[in-house]
C-alpha positions as CSV (number, residue, x, y, z in Angstrom):
1,X,85.6,87.0,78.5
2,X,88.0,87.8,81.3
3,X,87.4,86.6,84.8
4,X,86.0,89.6,86.8
5,X,88.2,88.7,89.7
6,X,91.4,89.0,87.6
7,X,93.3,92.2,86.9
8,X,95.3,92.7,83.7
9,X,98.5,94.7,83.6
10,X,100.7,95.6,80.7
11,X,104.4,95.3,81.0
12,X,107.0,97.0,78.8
13,X,109.1,94.5,76.8
14,X,112.0,94.7,79.3
15,X,109.9,94.5,82.5
16,X,109.4,91.6,84.9
17,X,106.8,91.6,87.7
18,X,106.6,89.7,90.9
19,X,103.0,88.8,91.7
20,X,102.7,88.1,95.4
21,X,99.6,86.6,96.9
22,X,98.3,84.3,99.5
23,X,96.6,80.9,99.2
24,X,95.3,79.2,102.3
25,X,97.6,81.1,104.6
26,X,100.8,80.5,102.5
27,X,102.5,83.1,100.4
28,X,102.5,82.6,96.7
29,X,104.8,84.3,94.2
30,X,104.8,84.3,90.5
31,X,107.4,85.8,88.2
32,X,105.7,87.3,85.1
33,X,107.9,88.5,82.3
34,X,106.8,90.6,79.3
35,X,109.0,88.4,77.1
36,X,110.0,84.8,77.7
37,X,113.5,83.7,78.1
38,X,114.3,80.6,76.0
39,X,114.8,77.3,78.0
40,X,118.5,76.8,78.5
41,X,119.4,80.4,77.7
42,X,122.9,81.3,79.0
43,X,122.3,85.1,78.8
44,X,119.4,85.8,81.1
45,X,118.5,89.6,81.4
46,X,119.3,91.0,84.8
47,X,115.7,92.1,85.6
48,X,114.7,88.4,85.2
49,X,117.5,87.2,87.5
50,X,116.7,89.8,90.2
51,X,113.0,88.9,90.1
52,X,113.7,85.2,90.4
53,X,116.2,85.7,93.1
54,X,113.8,87.8,95.2
55,X,111.0,85.3,94.7
56,X,113.1,82.4,95.8
57,X,114.5,84.3,98.8
58,X,111.0,85.4,99.9
59,X,109.7,81.9,99.7
60,X,112.7,80.1,101.2
61,X,113.9,82.5,103.9
62,X,111.3,83.6,106.5
63,X,113.9,85.9,108.1
64,X,114.4,87.7,104.8
65,X,110.6,88.2,104.5
66,X,110.6,89.7,108.0
67,X,113.6,91.8,107.3
68,X,112.0,93.2,104.1
69,X,108.9,94.2,106.1
70,X,111.0,95.8,108.8
71,X,113.0,97.8,106.2
72,X,109.7,98.9,104.6
73,X,108.3,100.0,108.0
74,X,111.5,102.0,108.7
75,X,111.1,103.7,105.3
76,X,107.7,104.9,106.2
77,X,109.0,106.3,109.5
78,X,111.9,108.0,107.7
79,X,109.5,109.5,105.1
80,X,107.3,110.8,107.9
81,X,110.3,112.4,109.6
82,X,111.4,114.0,106.3
83,X,107.9,115.4,105.7
84,X,107.9,116.8,109.2
85,X,111.3,118.5,108.6
86,X,110.1,119.9,105.3
87,X,107.0,121.3,106.9
88,X,109.2,123.0,109.5
89,X,111.5,124.4,106.9
90,X,108.6,125.5,104.6
91,X,106.9,127.1,107.5
92,X,109.9,129.2,108.3
93,X,110.5,130.0,104.6
94,X,106.9,131.1,104.2
95,X,106.9,133.4,107.2
96,X,106.9,137.1,106.4
97,X,110.3,138.7,106.8
98,X,110.6,141.0,109.8
99,X,110.9,144.6,108.7
100,X,114.3,146.1,109.4
101,X,114.3,148.9,112.0
């Protein structure tokens, strides 16, 4: 029987997931691949390399961690600005046309 505190996810055969957590105040990161790469393999799929590189960088470079969070916050602000602009444009587009004299 599965642990009720655990969540199962299904990955496509080419997918790799970063599982980021926290344990006693420290960040934990696991790289979970749908398919394993053989030990000593010389041809590692790019998604695996990217996931491992991100995991290592997040764990070893606190400035990168902060930079990622700053980037993410900026994206939220940009998305809000874009939504505001779309609402303005939509509002003008939905307004009834003025009759010609």
